[in-house]
C-alpha positions, 0 to 999 in steps of 0.5 A: 788621314781618311782619303785626304790625299784623294780629297786634295786632288779633287778639291783642287777644282774649287779655286776661285782666285780670280774672284774679288768678292771678300766673302769668297776670299774669306772662305777660300782662306778658311777652306785652305786652313781646314785642309791643312789641318785635316778638318773634314767638317771644316772643309765641308763648311767651307765648301758649302759656303763657297757653293752658296756664294758661287755655285758650280757643279764641280763644287757640288760634286766635290762636296757630295764626294766628301759627304760620301767618303765620311759615310754621310750618304743621305747628305751626299744624295741631298747635295747632288740628287740621285737621278741618272744624268747623262752629263754627270761627272765620274765623281757624281756617278760614283757618289750616287752609286755608292750612296744609294747602295748604302741607303739600301736602294739597290734598284736605283744604285744598280743603274749608276754602277752600270754607268760606271762600268760602261765608262770604265769596265773593271772588276771592283765595279763588276763585283758591286753589280754582281752583288746588287743583281743577286739581291734583286734576283736578276740572276742573268745579269749577276752571272754576267758580272760574276763571269767577268770577275772570275775571268779578269780578277788579278792576283793582287786585287783584294776585297774587304769584308766587315761582318766580323769585329776585325775587318779582313781581306780576301783575294777578289777572285775568291769573293767572286767565287763566293758570289758564284756559290750564291748564284748557283744556290739561287738558281734552284734553292732545293736542288743546288745546295750541294753544288753551292757548298762545293763552290764554297769549299773550293773558295775556302781553299783559296781564302781560308780566312773567308769567314762569310763563306763559313757562315754561308756554308753552315746555313746551306748545310742547315737548310739541307738538313731541314729539307731532308727532315721534311722529306723523311716526314713526308715519306712516313706520312704517305699511305702504304699499299 
């Protein structure tokens, strides 16, 4: 049941037992029943009604978290917004970061991931920051987080990838090695192809099932062939003395 144990823990903040409003009692009971049945949409409906009747920031954060967990990222952002707020709970910051990344707003997402990292530095958030900064061509920031990940990723930590029909996992350190190859290439796309391929080869030794590495390696080798062909053609066109 998707993230249900986590939801039980988080949704505990919604108790309104001291209230006498019959509507509140009705939707509390409805929420309890939906939680017992594992009906996520029912939980969303109950939480929405409770938040309308007796609004609270904790309830909003919880509702947004449920939306995010179910892949409804626009709804999550519509619930709590996307601006950086110093008093945001950890849940709110996480929701904004993940949802903004999912709706392809890396420039906005990176600020919330930075806040998460500030509150709790860890390798998984460092990976998100490295990946987003690579997308944004902020190479110095990407390098900082890649180095953090390479130095701190633990053997038991893994990273999931979904570009194939069957998702797979690789060691988190291997995932950082992959990002390091991309960083190396982006520093000088013409001169650093061989260096990036060397890093990808080393990555495959640590994670032979890392399909994305093979895709990237093949693309870099294709680019190398194109550059070599262009250089040969240019040499042929140069006037001879």
